[in-house]
DRENDO-1510 file (C-alpha; in Angstrom, 1 decimal, always signed):
<recs>
REC; n; res; u; v; w
REC; 1; MET; +0.0; +0.0; +0.0 .
REC; 2; ALA; +1.4; +3.4; -1.0 .
REC; 3; PRO; +2.1; +5.8; +1.8 .
REC; 4; LEU; -0.2; +8.8; +2.2 .
REC; 5; LEU; +1.2; +12.1; +0.8 .
REC; 6; PRO; +1.1; +15.2; +3.0 .
REC; 7; ASP; -1.7; +17.6; +2.2 .
REC; 8; ASN; +0.0; +20.8; +1.0 .
REC; 9; SER; -3.2; +22.6; -0.2 .
REC; 10; ALA; -3.3; +24.9; +2.9 .
REC; 11; ALA; +0.3; +26.0; +2.3 .
REC; 12; GLU; -0.3; +26.5; -1.4 .
REC; 13; ASP; -3.4; +28.6; -0.6 .
REC; 14; ARG; -1.3; +30.8; +1.7 .
REC; 15; ILE; +1.4; +31.2; -1.0 .
REC; 16; ARG; -1.2; +32.1; -3.6 .
REC; 17; THR; -3.0; +34.6; -1.2 .
REC; 18; ARG; +0.3; +36.2; -0.4 .
REC; 19; ALA; +1.3; +36.5; -4.0 .
REC; 20; LEU; -2.2; +38.0; -4.8 .
REC; 21; ALA; -1.8; +40.5; -1.9 .
REC; 22; TRP; +1.6; +41.7; -3.1 .
REC; 23; THR; +0.4; +41.9; -6.7 .
REC; 24; ILE; -2.6; +44.1; -5.7 .
REC; 25; VAL; -0.4; +46.4; -3.6 .
REC; 26; LEU; +2.5; +46.7; -6.1 .
REC; 27; THR; +0.5; +47.1; -9.3 .
REC; 28; PRO; -0.3; +50.8; -8.8 .
REC; 29; ALA; +3.3; +51.6; -7.9 .
REC; 30; LEU; +4.6; +49.8; -11.0 .
REC; 31; LEU; +1.9; +51.6; -13.2 .
REC; 32; LEU; +3.1; +54.9; -11.7 .
REC; 33; LEU; +6.7; +54.1; -12.5 .
REC; 34; TRP; +5.7; +53.3; -16.1 .
REC; 35; TYR; +3.9; +56.7; -16.2 .
REC; 36; VAL; +7.1; +58.4; -15.1 .
REC; 37; ILE; +9.3; +56.6; -17.6 .
REC; 38; VAL; +7.0; +57.3; -20.5 .
REC; 39; TYR; +6.1; +61.0; -19.8 .
REC; 40; ALA; +9.0; +62.5; -17.9 .
REC; 41; VAL; +10.8; +65.3; -19.9 .
REC; 42; ASN; +14.3; +66.7; -19.3 .
REC; 43; GLY; +13.8; +70.4; -19.2 .
REC; 44; ALA; +13.3; +72.8; -16.2 .
REC; 45; GLU; +10.7; +75.5; -16.1 .
REC; 46; TRP; +9.3; +78.1; -13.8 .
REC; 47; ASP; +10.3; +77.7; -10.1 .
REC; 48; HIS; +12.5; +74.7; -11.0 .
REC; 49; LEU; +14.5; +76.7; -13.6 .
REC; 50; SER; +15.8; +78.9; -10.8 .
REC; 51; SER; +17.5; +75.7; -9.5 .
REC; 52; ALA; +20.2; +76.4; -12.1 .
REC; 53; GLU; +21.6; +78.7; -9.4 .
REC; 54; ILE; +22.4; +75.6; -7.3 .
REC; 55; PHE; +24.8; +74.3; -9.9 .
REC; 56; TYR; +26.2; +77.7; -10.7 .
REC; 57; ARG; +27.1; +78.3; -7.1 .
REC; 58; TRP; +28.5; +74.8; -6.8 .
REC; 59; ASP; +30.6; +75.4; -9.9 .
REC; 60; GLN; +31.8; +78.7; -8.6 .
REC; 61; HIS; +32.5; +77.3; -5.0 .
REC; 62; ASN; +29.9; +79.6; -3.6 .
REC; 63; PHE; +27.3; +77.2; -2.4 .
REC; 64; THR; +26.9; +78.8; +1.0 .
REC; 65; PHE; +24.9; +78.0; +4.2 .
REC; 66; GLU; +23.0; +81.3; +3.6 .
REC; 67; TYR; +22.0; +80.3; +0.1 .
REC; 68; LEU; +21.0; +76.8; +1.2 .
REC; 69; PHE; +18.4; +78.2; +3.6 .
REC; 70; ARG; +17.5; +81.3; +1.6 .
REC; 71; GLN; +13.7; +81.9; +1.3 .
REC; 72; HIS; +12.0; +80.9; -2.0 .
REC; 73; ASN; +8.5; +82.3; -2.1 .
REC; 74; GLU; +7.2; +81.4; +1.4 .
REC; 75; HIS; +9.4; +78.3; +1.7 .
REC; 76; ARG; +13.0; +77.6; +2.8 .
REC; 77; LYS; +13.6; +74.5; +0.7 .
REC; 78; ALA; +17.1; +73.5; +1.9 .
REC; 79; VAL; +16.4; +69.7; +1.7 .
REC; 80; ALA; +15.0; +70.0; -1.8 .
REC; 81; ARG; +18.1; +72.0; -2.9 .
REC; 82; LEU; +20.4; +69.3; -1.5 .
REC; 83; MET; +18.4; +66.6; -3.2 .
REC; 84; THR; +18.5; +68.5; -6.5 .
REC; 85; LEU; +22.3; +69.1; -6.2 .
REC; 86; GLY; +23.2; +65.5; -5.2 .
REC; 87; LEU; +21.2; +63.9; -8.0 .
REC; 88; GLY; +22.0; +66.6; -10.5 .
REC; 89; LEU; +25.8; +66.2; -10.0 .
REC; 90; LEU; +25.4; +62.6; -11.0 .
REC; 91; THR; +23.1; +63.2; -14.0 .
REC; 92; ARG; +24.1; +66.7; -15.1 .
REC; 93; TRP; +20.7; +67.8; -13.8 .
REC; 94; ASN; +18.7; +65.5; -16.0 .
REC; 95; ASN; +15.1; +65.9; -14.9 .
REC; 96; ARG; +14.0; +62.4; -15.9 .
REC; 97; PRO; +16.0; +60.7; -13.1 .
REC; 98; GLU; +14.5; +63.3; -10.8 .
REC; 99; ALA; +11.1; +62.1; -11.7 .
REC; 100; VAL; +12.1; +58.5; -10.9 .
REC; 101; MET; +13.4; +59.8; -7.5 .
REC; 102; HIS; +10.0; +61.4; -6.9 .
REC; 103; TRP; +8.4; +58.0; -7.5 .
REC; 104; ALA; +10.9; +56.5; -5.0 .
REC; 105; LEU; +9.9; +59.0; -2.4 .
REC; 106; VAL; +6.2; +58.3; -3.0 .
REC; 107; CYS; +6.9; +54.6; -2.4 .
REC; 108; ALA; +9.0; +55.4; +0.7 .
REC; 109; THR; +6.0; +57.3; +2.1 .
REC; 110; ALA; +3.7; +54.3; +1.4 .
REC; 111; VAL; +6.2; +51.9; +3.2 .
REC; 112; ILE; +6.3; +54.2; +6.3 .
REC; 113; LEU; +2.6; +54.4; +6.4 .
REC; 114; PHE; +2.1; +50.7; +5.9 .
REC; 115; ALA; +4.4; +50.0; +8.9 .
REC; 116; ALA; +2.2; +52.3; +11.0 .
REC; 117; PHE; -1.0; +50.9; +9.5 .
REC; 118; ARG; -0.1; +47.3; +10.6 .
REC; 119; ARG; +0.3; +48.5; +14.2 .
REC; 120; ASP; -3.0; +50.3; +14.2 .
REC; 121; ILE; -5.1; +47.5; +12.7 .
REC; 122; ARG; -3.3; +44.9; +14.9 .
REC; 123; GLU; -2.1; +42.7; +12.1 .
REC; 124; ARG; +1.6; +42.5; +12.8 .
REC; 125; ASP; +1.6; +38.7; +12.7 .
REC; 126; SER; +0.1; +38.5; +9.2 .
REC; 127; VAL; +1.7; +40.6; +6.4 .
REC; 128; THR; -0.8; +39.2; +3.9 .
REC; 129; ARG; -3.9; +40.3; +5.7 .
REC; 130; ALA; -2.3; +43.7; +6.5 .
REC; 131; LEU; -1.4; +44.1; +2.8 .
REC; 132; LEU; -5.0; +43.3; +1.7 .
REC; 133; TRP; -6.4; +45.8; +4.2 .
REC; 134; PHE; -3.8; +48.5; +3.1 .
REC; 135; ALA; -4.5; +48.0; -0.7 .
REC; 136; PRO; -7.0; +50.9; -1.1 .
REC; 137; ALA; -4.6; +53.2; +0.7 .
REC; 138; ALA; -1.7; +52.0; -1.5 .
REC; 139; TRP; -3.6; +52.7; -4.7 .
REC; 140; LEU; -4.4; +56.2; -3.5 .
REC; 141; LEU; -0.8; +57.0; -2.4 .
REC; 142; THR; +0.6; +55.9; -5.8 .
REC; 143; SER; -2.0; +57.7; -7.9 .
REC; 144; PRO; -0.7; +59.6; -11.0 .
REC; 145; ARG; -3.0; +62.4; -10.2 .
REC; 146; SER; -0.1; +64.4; -8.7 .
REC; 147; TYR; +1.6; +64.5; -12.1 .
REC; 148; GLU; +2.6; +68.1; -11.9 .
REC; 149; ALA; +4.9; +67.5; -8.9 .
REC; 150; LEU; +5.8; +64.0; -10.1 .
REC; 151; LEU; +7.1; +65.1; -13.5 .
REC; 152; GLY; +8.3; +68.5; -12.4 .
REC; 153; ASP; +9.7; +70.2; -9.4 .
REC; 154; GLY; +8.6; +67.6; -6.9 .
REC; 155; PHE; +11.4; +67.4; -4.3 .
REC; 156; PRO; +9.9; +70.1; -2.0 .
REC; 157; HIS; +6.5; +68.3; -1.9 .
REC; 158; TYR; +7.7; +64.7; -1.6 .
REC; 159; CYS; +10.6; +65.4; +0.8 .
REC; 160; SER; +8.1; +67.2; +3.0 .
REC; 161; ILE; +5.6; +64.4; +2.9 .
REC; 162; VAL; +8.0; +61.6; +3.6 .
REC; 163; GLY; +9.6; +63.6; +6.4 .
REC; 164; PHE; +6.2; +64.3; +7.9 .
REC; 165; ALA; +5.2; +60.7; +7.7 .
REC; 166; GLY; +8.4; +59.6; +9.3 .
REC; 167; ALA; +8.0; +62.1; +12.2 .
REC; 168; LEU; +4.4; +60.9; +12.8 .
REC; 169; TYR; +5.6; +57.3; +12.9 .
REC; 170; PHE; +8.4; +57.9; +15.4 .
REC; 171; LEU; +6.2; +60.2; +17.6 .
REC; 172; ILE; +3.4; +57.7; +17.9 .
REC; 173; TYR; +5.1; +54.3; +17.9 .
REC; 174; ALA; +8.8; +54.7; +18.7 .
REC; 175; ARG; +9.1; +57.5; +21.3 .
REC; 176; SER; +12.2; +56.3; +23.1 .
REC; 177; SER; +15.1; +58.8; +23.2 .
REC; 178; PRO; +16.4; +57.6; +19.8 .
REC; 179; GLY; +12.9; +57.6; +18.4 .
REC; 180; LEU; +12.3; +61.2; +19.5 .
REC; 181; ALA; +15.6; +62.2; +18.0 .
REC; 182; ALA; +14.6; +60.5; +14.7 .
REC; 183; ALA; +11.2; +62.3; +14.8 .
REC; 184; ILE; +13.0; +65.7; +15.3 .
REC; 185; PHE; +15.2; +64.9; +12.3 .
REC; 186; CYS; +12.2; +64.0; +10.1 .
REC; 187; GLY; +10.5; +67.2; +11.3 .
REC; 188; LEU; +13.4; +69.2; +10.1 .
REC; 189; VAL; +13.4; +67.5; +6.8 .
REC; 190; SER; +9.7; +68.3; +6.4 .
REC; 191; SER; +10.0; +71.9; +7.6 .
REC; 192; PHE; +12.9; +72.8; +5.3 .
REC; 193; SER; +11.2; +71.3; +2.2 .
REC; 194; ILE; +8.0; +73.4; +2.1 .
REC; 195; SER; +6.4; +75.7; +4.7 .
REC; 196; ASN; +3.5; +73.3; +5.4 .
REC; 197; GLY; +6.0; +71.0; +7.0 .
REC; 198; LEU; +6.2; +73.4; +10.0 .
REC; 199; LEU; +2.9; +72.0; +11.1 .
REC; 200; ILE; +4.7; +69.0; +12.5 .
REC; 201; TRP; +5.9; +71.0; +15.5 .
REC; 202; PRO; +2.6; +72.1; +17.0 .
REC; 203; LEU; +0.9; +68.9; +15.9 .
REC; 204; GLY; +3.8; +66.8; +17.4 .
REC; 205; ALA; +3.4; +68.5; +20.7 .
REC; 206; VAL; -0.3; +67.7; +20.7 .
REC; 207; ILE; +0.4; +64.0; +19.8 .
REC; 208; ILE; +2.9; +63.6; +22.7 .
REC; 209; ALA; +0.7; +65.5; +25.1 .
REC; 210; SER; -2.3; +63.3; +24.2 .
REC; 211; GLU; -0.4; +60.2; +25.6 .
REC; 212; TRP; -1.2; +61.3; +29.2 .
REC; 213; ARG; -4.8; +60.2; +28.7 .
REC; 214; THR; -3.8; +56.7; +27.5 .
REC; 215; GLY; -1.8; +55.7; +30.6 .
REC; 216; THR; +1.8; +56.9; +29.7 .
REC; 217; ASP; +3.9; +58.1; +32.6 .
REC; 218; ARG; +3.1; +61.8; +32.9 .
REC; 219; ARG; +6.6; +62.9; +33.8 .
REC; 220; ARG; +7.9; +61.2; +30.7 .
REC; 221; VAL; +5.2; +63.0; +28.6 .
REC; 222; LEU; +6.1; +66.4; +30.1 .
REC; 223; THR; +9.8; +65.8; +29.4 .
REC; 224; GLN; +9.2; +64.8; +25.8 .
REC; 225; VAL; +6.8; +67.6; +25.2 .
REC; 226; GLY; +9.5; +70.0; +26.5 .
REC; 227; ILE; +12.2; +68.6; +24.3 .
REC; 228; TRP; +9.9; +68.6; +21.3 .
REC; 229; ALA; +8.7; +72.2; +22.0 .
REC; 230; LEU; +12.3; +73.4; +22.3 .
REC; 231; ALA; +13.2; +71.8; +19.0 .
REC; 232; GLY; +10.2; +73.3; +17.4 .
REC; 233; ALA; +10.8; +76.8; +18.9 .
REC; 234; LEU; +14.4; +76.8; +17.6 .
REC; 235; THR; +13.3; +75.7; +14.2 .
REC; 236; LEU; +10.5; +78.3; +13.9 .
REC; 237; ALA; +12.9; +81.1; +15.2 .
REC; 238; PHE; +15.5; +80.1; +12.6 .
REC; 239; TYR; +12.8; +79.8; +9.8 .
REC; 240; PHE; +11.3; +83.2; +10.4 .
REC; 241; HIS; +14.5; +85.1; +11.1 .
REC; 242; GLY; +14.7; +87.6; +8.2 .
REC; 243; TYR; +11.5; +86.2; +6.6 .
REC; 244; ILE; +10.0; +88.4; +3.9 .
REC; 245; ASP; +6.4; +88.2; +2.7 .
REC; 246; PRO; +6.8; +87.2; -0.9 .
REC; 247; GLY; +3.8; +89.3; -1.9 .
REC; 248; ASN; +3.0; +87.4; -5.1 .
REC; 249; HIS; -0.1; +85.6; -3.7 .
REC; 250; SER; -3.5; +86.7; -2.5 .
REC; 251; GLY; -3.4; +87.4; +1.2 .
REC; 252; PRO; -5.6; +86.1; +4.0 .
REC; 253; ASP; -7.9; +89.1; +3.7 .
REC; 254; PHE; -9.2; +87.7; +0.5 .
REC; 255; VAL; -11.0; +85.0; +2.5 .
REC; 256; PHE; -13.0; +87.6; +4.4 .
REC; 257; HIS; -13.8; +89.8; +1.4 .
REC; 258; HIS; -14.8; +86.9; -0.8 .
REC; 259; PRO; -15.9; +84.0; +1.5 .
REC; 260; LEU; -17.9; +82.1; -1.1 .
REC; 261; LYS; -14.9; +82.0; -3.6 .
REC; 262; ALA; -12.6; +81.0; -0.7 .
REC; 263; LEU; -15.0; +78.2; +0.3 .
REC; 264; ALA; -15.1; +77.0; -3.3 .
REC; 265; HIS; -11.3; +77.0; -3.4 .
REC; 266; PHE; -11.2; +75.1; -0.1 .
REC; 267; LEU; -13.7; +72.4; -1.2 .
REC; 268; ALA; -12.0; +71.9; -4.6 .
REC; 269; THR; -8.6; +71.6; -3.1 .
REC; 270; ASN; -9.9; +68.9; -0.7 .
REC; 271; GLY; -11.6; +66.9; -3.4 .
REC; 272; SER; -9.3; +67.3; -6.3 .
REC; 273; CYS; -7.2; +64.2; -5.3 .
REC; 274; LEU; -10.2; +62.0; -6.3 .
REC; 275; ALA; -12.0; +64.2; -8.8 .
REC; 276; PRO; -9.9; +66.2; -11.3 .
REC; 277; HIS; -12.8; +68.4; -12.5 .
REC; 278; ARG; -13.9; +71.5; -10.6 .
REC; 279; TYR; -17.6; +70.7; -9.9 .
REC; 280; ALA; -16.9; +67.1; -9.1 .
REC; 281; ALA; -14.0; +68.2; -6.9 .
REC; 282; ALA; -16.1; +70.6; -4.9 .
REC; 283; LEU; -18.7; +67.8; -4.3 .
REC; 284; VAL; -16.1; +65.2; -3.3 .
REC; 285; GLY; -14.4; +67.8; -1.2 .
REC; 286; GLY; -17.7; +68.3; +0.8 .
REC; 287; ILE; -18.1; +64.6; +1.2 .
REC; 288; LEU; -14.6; +64.1; +2.4 .
REC; 289; LEU; -14.8; +67.0; +4.9 .
REC; 290; ALA; -18.0; +65.5; +6.4 .
REC; 291; LEU; -16.2; +62.2; +6.7 .
REC; 292; ASP; -13.2; +64.0; +8.2 .
REC; 293; ALA; -15.4; +65.6; +10.9 .
REC; 294; TRP; -17.2; +62.3; +11.7 .
REC; 295; CYS; -13.9; +60.3; +12.0 .
REC; 296; LEU; -12.2; +62.9; +14.2 .
REC; 297; LEU; -15.2; +63.1; +16.5 .
REC; 298; MET; -15.3; +59.3; +16.9 .
REC; 299; VAL; -11.6; +59.2; +17.5 .
REC; 300; LEU; -11.8; +62.0; +20.0 .
REC; 301; ASP; -14.7; +60.2; +21.8 .
REC; 302; ASP; -12.6; +57.0; +22.0 .
REC; 303; TRP; -9.6; +58.9; +23.4 .
REC; 304; TRP; -11.6; +60.8; +26.0 .
REC; 305; ARG; -14.0; +58.1; +27.2 .
REC; 306; ARG; -12.1; +54.9; +26.6 .
REC; 307; ARG; -8.5; +56.2; +26.8 .
REC; 308; VAL; -7.7; +54.7; +23.4 .
REC; 309; ARG; -4.8; +56.3; +21.5 .
REC; 310; PRO; -5.8; +57.9; +18.2 .
REC; 311; PRO; -4.6; +56.0; +15.1 .
REC; 312; LEU; -2.0; +57.7; +12.8 .
REC; 313; GLY; -4.7; +58.1; +10.2 .
REC; 314; ALA; -6.5; +60.7; +12.4 .
REC; 315; TRP; -3.4; +62.8; +12.5 .
REC; 316; LEU; -3.2; +62.6; +8.7 .
REC; 317; ILE; -6.7; +64.0; +8.5 .
REC; 318; VAL; -5.8; +66.9; +10.8 .
REC; 319; THR; -2.7; +67.6; +8.8 .
REC; 320; VAL; -4.5; +67.8; +5.5 .
REC; 321; VAL; -7.3; +70.0; +6.7 .
REC; 322; ILE; -4.9; +72.5; +8.3 .
REC; 323; SER; -2.6; +72.4; +5.2 .
REC; 324; ILE; -5.4; +73.1; +2.8 .
REC; 325; MET; -6.6; +76.0; +5.0 .
REC; 326; MET; -3.1; +77.5; +4.7 .
REC; 327; ILE; -3.2; +77.0; +0.9 .
REC; 328; THR; -6.6; +78.7; +0.7 .
REC; 329; LEU; -5.5; +81.6; +2.9 .
REC; 330; ASN; -2.6; +82.3; +0.6 .
REC; 331; ARG; -3.9; +81.3; -2.8 .
REC; 332; ALA; -7.7; +81.6; -2.9 .
REC; 333; GLY; -7.4; +84.7; -5.0 .
REC; 334; PHE; -6.2; +82.7; -7.9 .
REC; 335; GLY; -9.6; +81.0; -8.1 .
REC; 336; VAL; -10.9; +77.4; -8.3 .
REC; 337; ARG; -8.8; +76.6; -11.3 .
REC; 338; GLN; -5.6; +77.1; -9.3 .
REC; 339; ALA; -7.1; +74.9; -6.5 .
REC; 340; MET; -7.3; +72.1; -9.1 .
REC; 341; GLU; -3.6; +72.0; -9.7 .
REC; 342; SER; -2.4; +68.5; -9.3 .
REC; 343; ARG; +0.7; +69.4; -7.2 .
REC; 344; TYR; -1.5; +69.8; -4.1 .
REC; 345; THR; -2.9; +66.3; -4.4 .
REC; 346; GLY; +0.2; +64.6; -3.0 .
REC; 347; ILE; -0.8; +66.1; +0.3 .
REC; 348; SER; -4.6; +66.2; +0.0 .
REC; 349; VAL; -4.8; +62.5; -0.8 .
REC; 350; LEU; -3.7; +61.7; +2.8 .
REC; 351; ALA; -7.1; +62.8; +4.1 .
REC; 352; PRO; -9.1; +60.0; +2.4 .
REC; 353; VAL; -6.3; +57.6; +3.3 .
REC; 354; GLY; -6.7; +58.7; +6.9 .
REC; 355; ILE; -10.5; +58.2; +6.8 .
REC; 356; TYR; -10.1; +54.7; +5.5 .
REC; 357; TRP; -7.4; +54.1; +8.1 .
REC; 358; CYS; -9.5; +55.1; +11.0 .
REC; 359; VAL; -12.5; +53.0; +9.9 .
REC; 360; VAL; -10.4; +49.9; +9.4 .
REC; 361; ALA; -8.5; +50.4; +12.7 .
REC; 362; ARG; -11.9; +50.7; +14.6 .
REC; 363; ARG; -13.7; +48.0; +12.7 .
REC; 364; ASP; -14.3; +46.0; +15.9 .
REC; 365; SER; -15.4; +48.9; +18.1 .
REC; 366; TRP; -17.4; +51.3; +15.8 .
REC; 367; HIS; -20.9; +49.9; +15.0 .
REC; 368; VAL; -20.9; +51.2; +11.4 .
REC; 369; ALA; -17.2; +50.6; +10.7 .
REC; 370; ARG; -17.5; +47.2; +9.0 .
REC; 371; ARG; -20.3; +48.3; +6.7 .
REC; 372; MET; -18.4; +51.6; +6.0 .
REC; 373; THR; -15.2; +49.7; +5.1 .
REC; 374; THR; -16.7; +48.2; +1.9 .
REC; 375; ALA; -18.4; +51.5; +0.9 .
REC; 376; LEU; -15.2; +53.5; +1.5 .
REC; 377; THR; -13.2; +51.0; -0.5 .
REC; 378; VAL; -15.5; +51.3; -3.5 .
REC; 379; PHE; -15.6; +55.1; -3.1 .
REC; 380; LEU; -11.8; +55.5; -2.9 .
REC; 381; LEU; -11.0; +53.1; -5.7 .
REC; 382; ALA; -13.6; +54.8; -7.9 .
REC; 383; GLY; -11.8; +58.1; -7.1 .
REC; 384; TYR; -8.5; +56.6; -8.0 .
REC; 385; LEU; -9.7; +55.4; -11.3 .
REC; 386; TYR; -11.3; +58.7; -12.1 .
REC; 387; ALA; -8.1; +60.6; -11.3 .
REC; 388; ALA; -5.8; +58.0; -12.9 .
REC; 389; VAL; -7.7; +57.9; -16.2 .
REC; 390; ASP; -7.6; +61.7; -16.3 .
REC; 391; ALA; -3.9; +61.8; -15.6 .
REC; 392; TRP; -3.1; +59.2; -18.4 .
REC; 393; ALA; -5.4; +61.1; -20.8 .
REC; 394; ILE; -3.7; +64.5; -20.1 .
REC; 395; ALA; -0.2; +63.1; -20.1 .
REC; 396; PRO; +0.5; +63.4; -23.9 .
REC; 397; LYS; -0.6; +67.1; -23.8 .
REC; 398; TRP; +1.5; +67.6; -20.7 .
REC; 399; TYR; +4.5; +65.9; -22.4 .
REC; 400; SER; +4.1; +68.1; -25.4 .
REC; 401; ARG; +3.9; +71.3; -23.2 .
REC; 402; LYS; +7.0; +70.2; -21.2 .
REC; 403; SER; +8.9; +69.5; -24.4 .
REC; 404; TRP; +8.0; +73.0; -25.7 .
REC; 405; MET; +9.3; +74.5; -22.4 .
REC; 406; ALA; +12.5; +72.5; -22.8 .
REC; 407; TYR; +12.9; +73.9; -26.3 .
REC; 408; LEU; +12.4; +77.5; -25.0 .
REC; 409; ASN; +15.1; +76.8; -22.4 .
REC; 410; TYR; +17.5; +75.4; -25.0 .
REC; 411; SER; +16.9; +78.4; -27.3 .
REC; 412; ALA; +16.4; +81.1; -24.7 .
REC; 413; LYS; +19.0; +83.4; -26.1 .
REC; 414; TYR; +17.2; +83.6; -29.4 .
REC; 415; GLN; +13.6; +83.9; -28.0 .
REC; 416; PRO; +11.6; +87.1; -27.5 .
REC; 417; THR; +10.5; +88.2; -24.1 .
REC; 418; SER; +6.9; +87.4; -24.8 .
REC; 419; LEU; +7.7; +83.7; -25.3 .
REC; 420; LEU; +10.2; +83.4; -22.4 .
REC; 421; LEU; +7.5; +84.6; -20.0 .
REC; 422; GLN; +6.0; +81.2; -20.5 .
REC; 423; LEU; +9.3; +79.6; -19.3 .
REC; 424; TYR; +10.0; +81.9; -16.4 .
REC; 425; PRO; +8.2; +84.9; -14.9 .
REC; 426; ASN; +11.3; +87.1; -15.5 .
REC; 427; ALA; +12.6; +86.7; -19.0 .
REC; 428; ASP; +16.0; +88.3; -18.4 .
REC; 429; HIS; +16.6; +85.9; -15.5 .
REC; 430; GLY; +15.4; +83.0; -17.7 .
REC; 431; ARG; +18.0; +83.8; -20.3 .
REC; 432; ILE; +20.7; +84.0; -17.7 .
REC; 433; TYR; +19.8; +80.6; -16.2 .
REC; 434; SER; +19.8; +79.1; -19.7 .
REC; 435; ARG; +23.1; +80.6; -20.5 .
REC; 436; GLU; +24.8; +79.3; -17.4 .
REC; 437; MET; +23.3; +75.8; -18.0 .
REC; 438; GLU; +24.8; +76.0; -21.5 .
REC; 439; ARG; +28.2; +76.9; -20.2 .
REC; 440; MET; +28.2; +74.0; -17.7 .
REC; 441; HIS; +26.5; +71.6; -20.1 .
REC; 442; TYR; +23.7; +70.9; -17.7 .
REC; 443; ASN; +20.0; +70.0; -18.2 .
REC; 444; VAL; +18.9; +70.5; -21.9 .
REC; 445; PHE; +22.5; +71.2; -22.8 .
REC; 446; ALA; +24.0; +68.0; -21.4 .
REC; 447; VAL; +24.7; +66.3; -24.7 .
REC; 448; ALA; +28.4; +66.7; -25.5 .
REC; 449; GLY; +29.1; +68.9; -28.5 .
REC; 450; ALA; +25.5; +70.0; -29.0 .
REC; 451; VAL; +26.1; +73.6; -28.0 .
REC; 452; ASP; +28.6; +76.3; -27.8 .
REC; 453; PRO; +30.0; +76.5; -24.2 .
REC; 454; GLY; +29.3; +80.2; -24.2 .
REC; 455; ARG; +30.9; +82.9; -22.1 .
REC; 456; SER; +32.6; +82.3; -18.9 .
REC; 457; ALA; +30.8; +83.0; -15.6 .
REC; 458; ALA; +33.3; +85.7; -14.8 .
REC; 459; GLY; +31.9; +87.9; -17.5 .
REC; 460; LEU; +28.2; +87.2; -16.7 .
REC; 461; GLN; +26.1; +90.3; -16.3 .
REC; 462; SER; +22.4; +91.0; -16.2 .
REC; 463; ALA; +20.7; +93.0; -18.9 .
REC; 464; GLY; +21.0; +96.1; -16.6 .
REC; 465; GLY; +24.8; +95.7; -16.3 .
REC; 466; GLU; +24.7; +94.5; -12.7 .
REC; 467; PRO; +27.1; +91.7; -11.6 .
REC; 468; ALA; +25.7; +88.2; -11.8 .
REC; 469; PRO; +25.3; +87.5; -8.0 .
REC; 470; ALA; +22.6; +90.1; -7.8 .
REC; 471; VAL; +20.6; +88.3; -10.5 .
REC; 472; TRP; +20.6; +84.8; -8.8 .
REC; 473; GLY; +18.0; +85.7; -6.2 .
REC; 474; ASN; +14.4; +84.9; -5.7 .
REC; 475; ALA; +13.0; +86.4; -8.9 .
REC; 476; HIS; +9.4; +86.1; -7.5 .
REC; 477; ARG; +10.0; +89.2; -5.3 .
REC; 478; SER; +9.9; +91.5; -8.3 .
REC; 479; GLY; +6.7; +93.4; -8.8 .
REC; 480; ARG; +6.1; +92.1; -12.3 .
REC; 481; VAL; +6.1; +88.4; -11.3 .
REC; 482; GLY; +2.6; +88.4; -9.8 .
REC; 483; GLY; +1.0; +89.6; -13.0 .
REC; 484; SER; +3.1; +87.3; -15.1 .
REC; 485; ARG; +2.2; +84.3; -13.0 .
REC; 486; ARG; -1.5; +85.2; -13.1 .
REC; 487; HIS; -1.3; +85.6; -16.9 .
REC; 488; TRP; +0.3; +82.2; -17.2 .
REC; 489; LEU; -2.2; +80.5; -14.9 .
REC; 490; GLY; -5.0; +82.2; -16.8 .
REC; 491; ALA; -3.7; +80.8; -20.1 .
REC; 492; GLN; -3.8; +77.2; -19.0 .
</recs>
């Protein structure tokens, strides 16, 4: 009689389920990488064109600490400048590898959030189940909707987001002394990428202080709040020392003079991550804000009455709502069309992720959570598909426009001012940036022998005859920039 063979069906089912889970989670990331490879263009424009100064200063041994932290619009983007310099020295500032690095930062954010998500949903023993629960969030995080930052000047946005996510993770789940130090480092990365990253300091203090309600030793809480508050105070003091109002955006007073327009801007910015058209974005934004409020109230009730620590997803919701308030206060005057710009969606998409996160984490304690999980999954995946189809449909047009900008950059010394204003809001500065890239063989001039090296930097002067260092500043402080920027936005 032949011996009985062991039954391997259960093991095979586990292997197939794990492979399916990884496939579901990795598919959107691979689709996003394909999107980047196909549609990324080498050619800087607008704010990113001014990054030519980074390589000019490096070439002239004048890359100073003052310049590294110099204000750009309302930001001090030191981390983004270092990322641009480091990768640019390897690639002669080819923007296509930059786009791939943006994709890598998106994936890094997703990995950090997945590590936190597993803790909150109590699935640390089963990677497969955690991946399947995380799948809708993974699809949203790797959506091509944020194509403007993904294919353009994305380092400020993505460095800030990954730093913010890292700070939240260490503040909530690893708040030992090394963990607190890591959170402070991540907070600095986020703060010196874009100004919204400064939110981590007051928010972090609230996160640490909230632990007193969940049974953590109060002396330890007070000590860590004090250390965090000191780090935040020093960061804010350094950030705002010598700060100048850029003056090229609508001010907060616009909100009070035109409340309905500001409300439309706020709603559209909240909803544009799932709905890329203005009326649909306003509707989706209203739905998301209602869900935001419901989730936060439920989490607050759990924290106060049951002493349950809020999941990280709740802090994502708070971060997005406050960030979009800041955007509306500074940019509502540009109208709803500006609110629909895809570069904001890398941040705004964290709110629907946070809603889904809270519902899944509380699926056993909130009565409606299990029913809501299915409905939310359908809603979020429908939003992903809507935004992704639009991003793929607009990509050829975007590629064509970026290629035209690259040509203007390459031929700037021959182009009239009227055309160069499409490339950069100050045509004279745009010519100088282009000329220096040509001299160094960077960016669109990187192909050997394709261009004349041009004049030396020593002889570089502006159109008004001033020495070059005076030209390499923040061009957006000039009075003409606001009108030029509005003209360009209106032409889109």
